[in-house]
VOFI-990382 format. One line per field, with one value per residue: x, y, z of N, C-alpha, C, CB in turn; residue number from 1. Coordinates in steps of 0.1 Angstrom, whole numbers, plus 5000, padded with zeros to 4 digits. Glycine has a CB too. Example, Ala and Ser with C-alpha at 12.3 -4.5 7.8 and 13.67 -1.06 7.14 Angstrom:
2
n.X: [5132/5128] $
n.Y: [4943/4978] $
n.Z: [5078/5071] $
ca.X: [5123/5137] $
ca.Y: [4955/4989] $
ca.Z: [5078/5071] $
c.X: [5132/5129] $
c.Y: [4967/5000] $
c.Z: [5078/5079] $
cb.X: [5113/5141] $
cb.Y: [4955/4994] $
cb.Z: [5090/5057] $
nr: [1/2] $
! end
This chain:
298
n.X: [5383/5374/5398/5394/5393/5402/5404/5414/5397/5397/5401/5403/5397/5403/5401/5386/5380/5360/5342/5323/5320/5344/5340/5317/5333/5349/5333/5321/5347/5350/5359/5362/5356/5356/5377/5383/5400/5410/5418/5414/5424/5445/5465/5458/5433/5401/5377/5353/5356/5334/5310/5319/5318/5293/5281/5292/5282/5254/5258/5263/5260/5267/5294/5313/5321/5348/5360/5391/5415/5385/5397/5398/5398/5380/5352/5326/5325/5293/5280/5295/5289/5261/5259/5273/5253/5232/5242/5250/5223/5215/5227/5223/5237/5267/5288/5320/5332/5364/5384/5409/5433/5438/5464/5482/5491/5492/5469/5450/5458/5451/5426/5417/5411/5416/5450/5466/5482/5509/5500/5474/5459/5458/5442/5416/5410/5398/5379/5364/5352/5341/5323/5306/5298/5284/5263/5252/5235/5227/5200/5196/5224/5249/5280/5313/5344/5375/5381/5362/5326/5290/5260/5235/5234/5209/5201/5180/5166/5185/5215/5210/5222/5256/5280/5312/5338/5373/5406/5434/5462/5496/5517/5525/5509/5485/5481/5473/5453/5437/5434/5421/5394/5386/5371/5388/5420/5439/5465/5493/5512/5534/5544/5543/5565/5565/5579/5579/5552/5545/5552/5535/5513/5515/5516/5489/5470/5480/5466/5440/5434/5438/5417/5395/5385/5375/5405/5412/5392/5397/5401/5426/5442/5456/5469/5484/5504/5506/5521/5515/5544/5572/5596/5601/5609/5619/5612/5584/5566/5545/5558/5564/5563/5534/5534/5555/5544/5521/5534/5548/5525/5516/5529/5521/5495/5499/5514/5490/5473/5439/5426/5432/5440/5440/5465/5466/5496/5505/5488/5454/5432/5442/5459/5440/5422/5442/5450/5427/5422/5448/5457/5441/5425/5448/5455/5428/5429/5444/5457/5442/5446/5431/5433/5429/5440/5470/5478/5475/5478/5496] $
n.Y: [9071/9093/9105/9141/9160/9191/9224/9252/9278/9302/9340/9358/9384/9391/9398/9375/9352/9328/9321/9304/9286/9272/9265/9245/9227/9216/9207/9184/9170/9158/9167/9173/9201/9233/9258/9295/9324/9353/9383/9412/9440/9457/9459/9440/9426/9413/9390/9401/9380/9367/9370/9361/9331/9327/9328/9308/9288/9290/9283/9255/9221/9201/9204/9209/9243/9268/9293/9304/9323/9338/9374/9387/9416/9426/9422/9426/9406/9400/9401/9386/9359/9363/9362/9337/9315/9323/9315/9289/9277/9282/9272/9245/9231/9233/9248/9255/9275/9294/9311/9337/9357/9379/9387/9403/9437/9459/9455/9459/9486/9498/9501/9518/9502/9487/9481/9455/9440/9414/9398/9406/9409/9374/9378/9391/9373/9350/9362/9369/9343/9338/9353/9347/9322/9328/9343/9328/9308/9320/9339/9378/9383/9388/9408/9415/9426/9436/9439/9435/9443/9433/9446/9425/9413/9396/9370/9359/9334/9310/9288/9256/9235/9229/9246/9240/9256/9267/9276/9294/9292/9297/9307/9296/9308/9306/9288/9271/9284/9275/9246/9244/9258/9259/9239/9225/9230/9248/9255/9267/9250/9266/9282/9275/9247/9211/9199/9217/9218/9194/9195/9218/9208/9186/9203/9215/9195/9190/9215/9211/9186/9195/9213/9193/9180/9157/9135/9144/9163/9189/9192/9187/9203/9209/9233/9233/9241/9229/9210/9190/9177/9193/9203/9211/9242/9242/9231/9240/9236/9209/9192/9171/9139/9122/9101/9107/9128/9115/9101/9119/9133/9114/9114/9136/9130/9108/9129/9135/9149/9150/9160/9181/9212/9221/9243/9247/9252/9267/9257/9262/9246/9223/9214/9208/9191/9170/9167/9155/9131/9118/9120/9123/9094/9075/9088/9087/9058/9055/9045/9060/9069/9076/9104/9095/9071/9078/9099/9086/9080/9102] $
n.Z: [5400/5377/5352/5342/5310/5296/5276/5262/5253/5229/5242/5216/5197/5173/5138/5120/5142/5158/5181/5187/5168/5177/5207/5200/5183/5201/5222/5201/5197/5220/5244/5278/5292/5286/5289/5300/5300/5318/5311/5309/5299/5279/5245/5225/5206/5222/5239/5264/5293/5305/5291/5271/5276/5282/5260/5245/5262/5255/5227/5226/5242/5264/5273/5296/5315/5324/5341/5343/5356/5368/5375/5409/5414/5391/5394/5418/5447/5455/5430/5412/5425/5420/5390/5387/5397/5376/5353/5355/5362/5337/5321/5330/5353/5344/5350/5365/5389/5385/5403/5412/5426/5414/5395/5380/5388/5369/5352/5370/5377/5354/5351/5368/5394/5429/5433/5449/5477/5481/5504/5510/5485/5490/5515/5504/5485/5503/5516/5494/5485/5510/5511/5482/5486/5510/5503/5481/5501/5519/5533/5526/5534/5555/5557/5571/5564/5555/5533/5515/5521/5529/5529/5537/5515/5489/5469/5446/5426/5445/5442/5427/5429/5446/5435/5418/5434/5420/5421/5412/5422/5440/5458/5494/5515/5498/5488/5507/5518/5493/5501/5524/5517/5492/5462/5441/5427/5406/5390/5371/5348/5332/5351/5372/5375/5373/5400/5417/5416/5429/5456/5466/5462/5485/5506/5506/5509/5532/5545/5540/5551/5578/5577/5585/5561/5540/5526/5492/5488/5475/5439/5416/5391/5363/5346/5309/5288/5252/5225/5199/5182/5168/5191/5226/5244/5271/5303/5307/5287/5274/5243/5216/5203/5202/5217/5233/5245/5261/5279/5294/5303/5317/5343/5355/5365/5380/5402/5411/5398/5385/5360/5340/5317/5284/5269/5235/5214/5184/5155/5160/5155/5141/5164/5182/5177/5171/5195/5206/5191/5190/5218/5241/5239/5254/5273/5289/5298/5318/5350/5383/5410/5441/5461/5492/5496/5485/5507/5527/5562/5561] $
ca.X: [5383/5377/5403/5390/5406/5398/5406/5413/5390/5406/5396/5407/5386/5409/5393/5383/5378/5344/5346/5309/5325/5356/5334/5309/5341/5358/5322/5321/5360/5352/5371/5348/5354/5363/5385/5384/5410/5403/5426/5406/5432/5458/5465/5449/5418/5396/5363/5352/5354/5324/5300/5324/5313/5276/5276/5301/5273/5241/5258/5268/5250/5269/5305/5316/5328/5354/5367/5404/5405/5382/5404/5390/5395/5374/5339/5323/5319/5279/5282/5300/5277/5244/5262/5275/5237/5225/5252/5248/5212/5209/5234/5220/5248/5280/5296/5331/5339/5377/5390/5419/5434/5444/5483/5494/5484/5488/5457/5440/5458/5452/5410/5416/5411/5427/5464/5467/5502/5501/5490/5456/5448/5449/5430/5405/5405/5391/5369/5355/5350/5331/5309/5302/5291/5270/5255/5246/5235/5219/5189/5203/5238/5258/5295/5320/5355/5387/5383/5347/5310/5276/5246/5223/5229/5204/5198/5172/5171/5195/5220/5205/5236/5266/5287/5322/5351/5387/5415/5446/5475/5510/5526/5521/5499/5475/5480/5466/5434/5426/5434/5409/5380/5380/5367/5397/5433/5440/5482/5495/5527/5545/5544/5548/5568/5562/5583/5573/5539/5543/5552/5523/5505/5514/5511/5475/5469/5481/5458/5428/5434/5437/5406/5390/5383/5384/5416/5406/5381/5403/5407/5438/5440/5466/5470/5493/5508/5508/5521/5520/5548/5582/5602/5595/5622/5623/5605/5572/5558/5548/5557/5569/5556/5523/5541/5565/5535/5512/5541/5549/5515/5512/5538/5515/5488/5509/5518/5478/5463/5431/5417/5442/5432/5455/5467/5472/5502/5501/5473/5444/5421/5446/5465/5430/5422/5453/5449/5414/5427/5462/5466/5429/5422/5457/5450/5419/5430/5455/5450/5445/5450/5427/5443/5427/5450/5481/5480/5469/5489/5507] $
ca.Y: [9079/9094/9118/9150/9171/9206/9228/9267/9287/9315/9350/9364/9390/9395/9392/9360/9351/9326/9310/9296/9279/9269/9261/9235/9219/9214/9196/9174/9163/9148/9175/9170/9210/9247/9268/9307/9332/9365/9392/9428/9456/9451/9463/9433/9428/9402/9393/9397/9365/9358/9374/9349/9320/9325/9327/9293/9279/9290/9273/9240/9210/9192/9206/9215/9256/9267/9306/9297/9324/9350/9384/9393/9427/9431/9425/9426/9393/9394/9404/9371/9352/9362/9357/9322/9312/9327/9305/9274/9278/9285/9257/9234/9229/9232/9257/9259/9286/9296/9326/9340/9372/9393/9380/9416/9449/9466/9458/9465/9500/9501/9500/9523/9496/9487/9472/9453/9437/9399/9396/9413/9397/9367/9380/9396/9359/9346/9372/9371/9329/9336/9362/9343/9310/9328/9347/9312/9299/9326/9354/9389/9380/9401/9401/9428/9418/9440/9445/9433/9441/9432/9450/9421/9406/9386/9369/9347/9320/9305/9276/9242/9224/9230/9253/9242/9268/9263/9288/9291/9296/9294/9304/9289/9311/9310/9275/9267/9287/9264/9237/9249/9263/9254/9225/9227/9242/9253/9262/9263/9247/9278/9296/9261/9232/9201/9196/9229/9214/9182/9201/9227/9195/9183/9217/9219/9186/9191/9221/9201/9177/9204/9217/9188/9181/9147/9134/9148/9172/9198/9183/9194/9207/9213/9241/9228/9245/9217/9209/9179/9176/9198/9200/9220/9251/9241/9220/9245/9235/9198/9193/9159/9126/9118/9092/9113/9135/9111/9099/9132/9139/9106/9117/9148/9120/9102/9135/9135/9160/9141/9171/9190/9219/9223/9253/9243/9259/9265/9256/9254/9237/9212/9209/9202/9177/9156/9160/9144/9118/9110/9118/9115/9080/9073/9094/9082/9042/9052/9044/9071/9068/9084/9112/9092/9064/9084/9102/9078/9082/9114] $
ca.Z: [5396/5362/5347/5332/5300/5292/5265/5261/5244/5231/5242/5209/5194/5161/5129/5117/5155/5158/5194/5183/5161/5182/5215/5194/5174/5216/5225/5194/5200/5233/5257/5294/5299/5282/5298/5293/5307/5322/5308/5302/5302/5267/5234/5216/5204/5229/5240/5281/5296/5309/5283/5258/5282/5284/5247/5240/5266/5247/5215/5230/5246/5275/5276/5310/5315/5340/5342/5344/5367/5370/5383/5417/5413/5378/5400/5432/5447/5453/5417/5411/5428/5411/5378/5385/5397/5366/5342/5363/5359/5320/5311/5336/5362/5338/5355/5375/5390/5391/5406/5411/5434/5405/5395/5371/5394/5356/5347/5377/5377/5342/5350/5380/5403/5436/5435/5463/5478/5480/5513/5508/5476/5499/5525/5497/5481/5512/5518/5482/5486/5519/5503/5475/5495/5518/5492/5473/5510/5532/5525/5534/5538/5560/5556/5568/5562/5552/5518/5508/5531/5523/5538/5533/5501/5487/5457/5442/5431/5450/5432/5424/5430/5448/5424/5423/5432/5418/5424/5410/5435/5441/5472/5506/5521/5489/5482/5520/5515/5487/5508/5534/5513/5478/5456/5427/5423/5392/5390/5354/5343/5330/5365/5386/5371/5382/5410/5423/5421/5443/5469/5466/5465/5497/5513/5497/5515/5545/5550/5536/5564/5590/5577/5584/5548/5535/5513/5477/5487/5462/5427/5411/5378/5358/5330/5304/5276/5249/5210/5193/5172/5174/5208/5240/5248/5279/5307/5313/5279/5268/5231/5213/5194/5208/5225/5245/5253/5272/5288/5305/5310/5331/5352/5359/5367/5392/5408/5419/5389/5383/5357/5330/5311/5278/5258/5224/5207/5172/5144/5167/5147/5138/5174/5190/5169/5173/5208/5208/5183/5196/5236/5252/5243/5260/5288/5296/5300/5329/5366/5392/5424/5449/5474/5504/5494/5487/5517/5538/5573/5563] $
c.X: [5387/5388/5395/5396/5394/5406/5405/5402/5395/5398/5397/5397/5390/5400/5392/5379/5364/5344/5332/5314/5337/5353/5326/5322/5348/5349/5325/5338/5356/5355/5356/5348/5361/5367/5388/5393/5403/5416/5422/5413/5442/5455/5455/5435/5410/5385/5361/5347/5340/5307/5305/5320/5301/5272/5280/5289/5260/5241/5263/5256/5253/5283/5304/5322/5330/5358/5378/5411/5398/5394/5394/5388/5384/5358/5339/5320/5305/5275/5281/5291/5261/5247/5268/5262/5232/5231/5247/5236/5211/5218/5233/5231/5259/5287/5308/5334/5354/5378/5404/5419/5436/5458/5487/5484/5482/5475/5449/5439/5451/5433/5405/5408/5420/5439/5465/5481/5492/5497/5478/5455/5450/5437/5415/5400/5398/5378/5353/5347/5341/5319/5302/5293/5280/5259/5243/5235/5225/5208/5194/5216/5247/5272/5300/5336/5364/5386/5370/5336/5300/5269/5237/5221/5220/5200/5188/5168/5181/5200/5213/5211/5244/5278/5302/5330/5363/5394/5428/5457/5485/5517/5520/5511/5482/5472/5472/5451/5428/5428/5423/5395/5378/5376/5377/5408/5436/5454/5482/5512/5534/5551/5549/5550/5566/5564/5577/5558/5538/5542/5542/5513/5500/5511/5494/5468/5467/5466/5442/5426/5431/5424/5394/5382/5389/5393/5406/5395/5383/5402/5417/5437/5449/5468/5483/5495/5513/5510/5525/5531/5563/5590/5600/5610/5629/5609/5587/5562/5558/5547/5565/5564/5542/5527/5547/5555/5529/5520/5546/5537/5513/5519/5523/5502/5491/5513/5505/5469/5457/5422/5433/5432/5446/5454/5473/5482/5501/5486/5459/5435/5429/5454/5452/5424/5427/5450/5436/5417/5437/5464/5455/5430/5432/5456/5441/5420/5440/5450/5449/5438/5444/5434/5444/5440/5467/5487/5478/5479/5501/5504] $
c.Y: [9084/9109/9129/9161/9185/9212/9243/9271/9301/9327/9360/9374/9393/9388/9379/9347/9345/9313/9304/9287/9267/9256/9245/9223/9209/9203/9183/9166/9157/9157/9172/9193/9224/9254/9284/9316/9345/9377/9407/9434/9450/9458/9452/9429/9416/9405/9394/9382/9361/9360/9363/9338/9318/9322/9317/9286/9279/9280/9259/9231/9206/9195/9213/9235/9263/9287/9302/9308/9338/9363/9385/9406/9437/9434/9423/9410/9389/9392/9391/9361/9349/9356/9341/9315/9311/9316/9292/9271/9276/9273/9243/9223/9225/9240/9253/9271/9293/9308/9329/9356/9377/9393/9396/9430/9460/9468/9460/9482/9508/9507/9509/9515/9493/9476/9467/9441/9423/9392/9396/9407/9383/9366/9383/9384/9354/9349/9371/9355/9331/9341/9355/9331/9315/9332/9336/9308/9306/9338/9365/9385/9391/9398/9418/9425/9434/9447/9442/9436/9438/9438/9444/9420/9397/9385/9353/9343/9315/9294/9264/9236/9233/9234/9254/9256/9264/9279/9284/9299/9292/9296/9298/9292/9308/9296/9267/9272/9279/9255/9237/9249/9263/9243/9219/9236/9241/9260/9260/9259/9258/9286/9284/9250/9219/9193/9201/9222/9204/9186/9211/9217/9191/9195/9218/9206/9187/9201/9220/9194/9185/9209/9206/9179/9165/9145/9136/9154/9181/9189/9192/9192/9213/9217/9239/9235/9230/9219/9197/9179/9192/9196/9216/9227/9250/9229/9226/9249/9218/9199/9174/9148/9125/9105/9095/9123/9129/9104/9107/9135/9124/9107/9129/9137/9114/9112/9139/9145/9148/9152/9178/9200/9226/9236/9250/9253/9256/9264/9253/9245/9224/9201/9201/9190/9167/9150/9150/9133/9107/9107/9114/9103/9072/9074/9087/9067/9044/9053/9054/9064/9078/9090/9103/9081/9068/9093/9098/9077/9093/9124] $
c.Z: [5385/5362/5337/5324/5298/5280/5265/5248/5243/5231/5231/5200/5177/5150/5121/5127/5152/5168/5195/5182/5166/5197/5209/5188/5191/5220/5215/5192/5212/5248/5269/5294/5287/5293/5291/5304/5309/5321/5301/5295/5288/5259/5225/5218/5214/5233/5260/5280/5298/5299/5270/5262/5281/5271/5240/5250/5260/5234/5213/5239/5263/5277/5292/5309/5328/5334/5350/5340/5365/5379/5395/5418/5404/5385/5410/5436/5453/5439/5410/5413/5422/5397/5374/5385/5386/5356/5347/5358/5343/5316/5316/5338/5355/5337/5368/5379/5397/5394/5413/5417/5427/5403/5387/5381/5379/5355/5355/5377/5365/5342/5360/5392/5417/5432/5448/5466/5480/5492/5514/5498/5483/5507/5514/5489/5488/5514/5506/5482/5495/5517/5498/5480/5502/5513/5489/5485/5517/5525/5534/5540/5542/5562/5560/5571/5559/5541/5514/5523/5519/5531/5536/5523/5501/5472/5452/5425/5439/5440/5434/5429/5438/5435/5427/5421/5434/5417/5420/5417/5433/5449/5483/5509/5510/5488/5494/5524/5509/5493/5517/5526/5500/5468/5444/5430/5414/5392/5379/5354/5340/5343/5379/5382/5380/5395/5420/5432/5429/5452/5468/5474/5481/5509/5518/5511/5528/5552/5552/5550/5575/5593/5581/5575/5546/5523/5501/5476/5472/5451/5422/5395/5371/5345/5325/5292/5262/5235/5206/5180/5176/5185/5213/5242/5261/5289/5311/5295/5276/5254/5230/5203/5202/5222/5240/5254/5264/5282/5299/5309/5324/5343/5359/5365/5381/5400/5413/5410/5382/5369/5351/5317/5296/5269/5248/5219/5192/5165/5155/5168/5151/5156/5184/5185/5171/5188/5214/5208/5193/5213/5244/5253/5253/5275/5298/5305/5312/5344/5371/5403/5432/5460/5487/5506/5492/5499/5529/5548/5572/5570] $
cb.X: [5386/5360/5415/5382/5412/5399/5400/5429/5376/5417/5399/5414/5382/5425/5392/5395/5380/5337/5352/5299/5327/5365/5328/5298/5355/5359/5306/5314/5373/5366/5377/5362/5360/5356/5400/5368/5424/5395/5435/5401/5442/5460/5480/5455/5414/5402/5354/5339/5362/5322/5301/5341/5316/5265/5279/5322/5271/5240/5263/5285/5252/5267/5312/5332/5320/5373/5359/5406/5411/5370/5408/5392/5404/5374/5330/5310/5327/5268/5292/5311/5276/5236/5270/5284/5229/5227/5270/5249/5207/5213/5251/5210/5244/5280/5286/5342/5331/5388/5380/5424/5442/5440/5488/5492/5495/5493/5452/5441/5471/5459/5404/5410/5409/5423/5476/5451/5518/5509/5490/5451/5453/5453/5435/5410/5413/5396/5380/5366/5361/5334/5311/5310/5301/5271/5264/5261/5249/5232/5168/5194/5245/5253/5301/5315/5353/5395/5395/5345/5303/5271/5241/5216/5239/5193/5212/5158/5174/5192/5235/5203/5244/5268/5281/5328/5350/5389/5416/5447/5474/5515/5532/5526/5503/5479/5495/5474/5429/5425/5446/5413/5378/5385/5351/5390/5446/5427/5497/5490/5529/5537/5520/5537/5583/5563/5593/5569/5532/5552/5566/5517/5513/5526/5513/5475/5476/5496/5462/5433/5448/5444/5405/5389/5390/5378/5426/5403/5380/5420/5397/5453/5431/5473/5468/5491/5521/5497/5532/5508/5534/5580/5623/5589/5620/5628/5615/5579/5561/5541/5564/5569/5566/5513/5550/5579/5526/5499/5548/5556/5499/5513/5556/5513/5490/5522/5528/5481/5472/5422/5407/5455/5425/5461/5473/5463/5514/5506/5476/5441/5419/5457/5474/5420/5426/5473/5451/5404/5437/5476/5475/5416/5421/5464/5443/5410/5438/5468/5456/5440/5464/5418/5435/5411/5445/5481/5477/5464/5496/5512] $
cb.Y: [9082/9097/9115/9156/9162/9217/9222/9274/9288/9317/9355/9355/9404/9390/9399/9356/9366/9322/9319/9297/9287/9286/9273/9244/9231/9230/9202/9179/9172/9138/9201/9157/9207/9255/9261/9315/9332/9364/9386/9440/9462/9435/9465/9422/9426/9398/9378/9408/9362/9362/9392/9348/9320/9338/9337/9291/9280/9305/9279/9241/9195/9176/9214/9202/9264/9251/9319/9284/9323/9347/9399/9390/9429/9418/9420/9437/9386/9402/9411/9369/9356/9379/9366/9316/9321/9343/9306/9274/9289/9304/9258/9229/9219/9229/9269/9256/9290/9292/9333/9337/9376/9406/9359/9418/9456/9460/9451/9460/9503/9486/9486/9536/9489/9485/9480/9447/9447/9390/9399/9432/9394/9366/9397/9409/9350/9347/9389/9375/9320/9340/9372/9342/9303/9335/9349/9296/9296/9334/9353/9394/9375/9407/9392/9441/9404/9431/9439/9413/9456/9420/9461/9425/9398/9385/9370/9348/9315/9301/9273/9237/9218/9220/9267/9231/9280/9251/9291/9291/9292/9296/9318/9290/9327/9318/9268/9272/9300/9259/9236/9267/9277/9258/9228/9232/9244/9264/9255/9279/9240/9290/9306/9258/9232/9196/9197/9242/9211/9172/9207/9231/9184/9174/9231/9213/9179/9199/9229/9189/9170/9214/9222/9191/9196/9138/9117/9139/9182/9203/9179/9186/9215/9207/9258/9215/9256/9208/9219/9172/9176/9205/9194/9208/9265/9257/9212/9262/9245/9189/9209/9155/9110/9112/9090/9123/9138/9101/9096/9145/9142/9092/9122/9162/9112/9094/9142/9141/9174/9136/9180/9177/9232/9209/9264/9240/9258/9255/9239/9258/9240/9218/9220/9211/9178/9161/9171/9143/9124/9120/9134/9115/9071/9081/9107/9081/9031/9063/9037/9086/9070/9078/9130/9088/9059/9090/9107/9064/9068/9120] $
cb.Z: [5401/5352/5341/5337/5278/5305/5256/5258/5247/5220/5250/5205/5205/5160/5124/5112/5164/5141/5211/5171/5154/5186/5218/5180/5160/5229/5222/5182/5201/5230/5254/5321/5315/5274/5301/5289/5299/5339/5302/5314/5323/5260/5231/5214/5186/5238/5232/5292/5307/5327/5280/5254/5295/5292/5239/5247/5279/5241/5207/5241/5236/5272/5265/5318/5308/5344/5348/5335/5380/5376/5374/5426/5414/5365/5396/5434/5455/5460/5415/5420/5438/5408/5374/5395/5402/5362/5343/5380/5364/5311/5308/5329/5373/5328/5358/5372/5393/5383/5416/5399/5445/5412/5380/5343/5409/5343/5341/5391/5379/5332/5353/5376/5396/5448/5432/5468/5497/5474/5519/5504/5458/5503/5537/5487/5479/5521/5516/5466/5489/5530/5491/5468/5505/5529/5480/5469/5516/5544/5528/5544/5528/5576/5539/5580/5548/5551/5508/5501/5541/5521/5538/5535/5494/5497/5453/5449/5423/5464/5434/5413/5413/5454/5421/5419/5443/5402/5439/5396/5449/5433/5478/5515/5525/5476/5477/5530/5506/5473/5512/5541/5517/5472/5449/5415/5429/5389/5398/5342/5331/5323/5368/5398/5367/5377/5410/5409/5411/5447/5474/5450/5460/5500/5501/5472/5513/5546/5546/5523/5567/5588/5566/5588/5541/5533/5513/5468/5501/5464/5414/5417/5377/5360/5330/5304/5280/5252/5204/5189/5160/5174/5209/5256/5247/5281/5322/5328/5268/5274/5224/5223/5195/5194/5217/5237/5246/5268/5284/5299/5297/5330/5346/5346/5356/5387/5404/5435/5378/5399/5372/5320/5324/5269/5262/5214/5213/5170/5130/5169/5129/5123/5181/5193/5159/5172/5216/5200/5168/5193/5245/5249/5230/5254/5286/5288/5286/5328/5375/5387/5426/5451/5479/5506/5486/5477/5516/5534/5573/5552] $
nr: [1/2/3/4/5/6/7/8/9/10/11/12/13/14/15/16/17/18/19/20/21/22/23/24/25/26/27/28/29/30/31/32/33/34/35/36/37/38/39/40/41/42/43/44/45/46/47/48/49/50/51/52/53/54/55/56/57/58/59/60/61/62/63/64/65/66/67/68/69/70/71/72/73/74/75/76/77/78/79/80/81/82/83/84/85/86/87/88/89/90/91/92/93/94/95/96/97/98/99/100/101/102/103/104/105/106/107/108/109/110/111/112/113/114/115/116/117/118/119/120/121/122/123/124/125/126/127/128/129/130/131/132/133/134/135/136/137/138/139/140/141/142/143/144/145/146/147/148/149/150/151/152/153/154/155/156/157/158/159/160/161/162/163/164/165/166/167/168/169/170/171/172/173/174/175/176/177/178/179/180/181/182/183/184/185/186/187/188/189/190/191/192/193/194/195/196/197/198/199/200/201/202/203/204/205/206/207/208/209/210/211/212/213/214/215/216/217/218/219/220/221/222/223/224/225/226/227/228/229/230/231/232/233/234/235/236/237/238/239/240/241/242/243/244/245/246/247/248/249/250/251/252/253/254/255/256/257/258/259/260/261/262/263/264/265/266/267/268/269/270/271/272/273/274/275/276/277/278/279/280/281/282/283/284/285/286/287/288/289/290/291/292/293/294/295/296/297/298] $
! end
């Protein structure tokens, strides 16, 4: 298995922001994919996620594209299905569709959208995934759920390939849903430290097996705030010398994370270049154990 490494593309629309330059530079540096977050409501100037990602895709050639993660309340699932098919087609198969249930009710309420309970968020996320996949696969897809329904949704053309769906999930129920339905799991180190992530990963793999899926069907991606130089305030950020950072990231790989999305802290240009020059070569040489060996007999 090959390790994959992504890097954040800032959504900042502050004076001087140049996401096209930043996307091109990240591709030149050899990162495998770009990640873009989805926080639309707030006082800071930002670009809208899907528009930004599309603009970046149009100005790059091969780097992957990950929504990390789309807030479910903002866009109806059939519309997301259409958007994803279009961007994946125009980018020649570079999209990974990251979805989240919508962590902040303040954001939903600010836009006049439904603020759901934690349980309803998980149920709505399951329905959204089923609708997106149904619309991709079937003509005039009918669906009636508690939170979403379709009246015979049809999109043409259908996707040329299987578009991966990754989920940013944390609680036991959401992690089990990820194991049953998703192609990838994308938690963040600040919200799920490694010891907790290891336990959640076991829950996910059990759910994956109970759903009859082969071990390793779900890719583990860790979102990691990172700074080369200086010291971390706590274990929810990775910082230190290049050697110290590689050693800590090695433990993430040993825990089953075969993909990492880096959130550089500090000077973005400097940190991103140093990541590519001083960290990625050492990480790419690490051995990777396939989940079927890791979880065989468990």
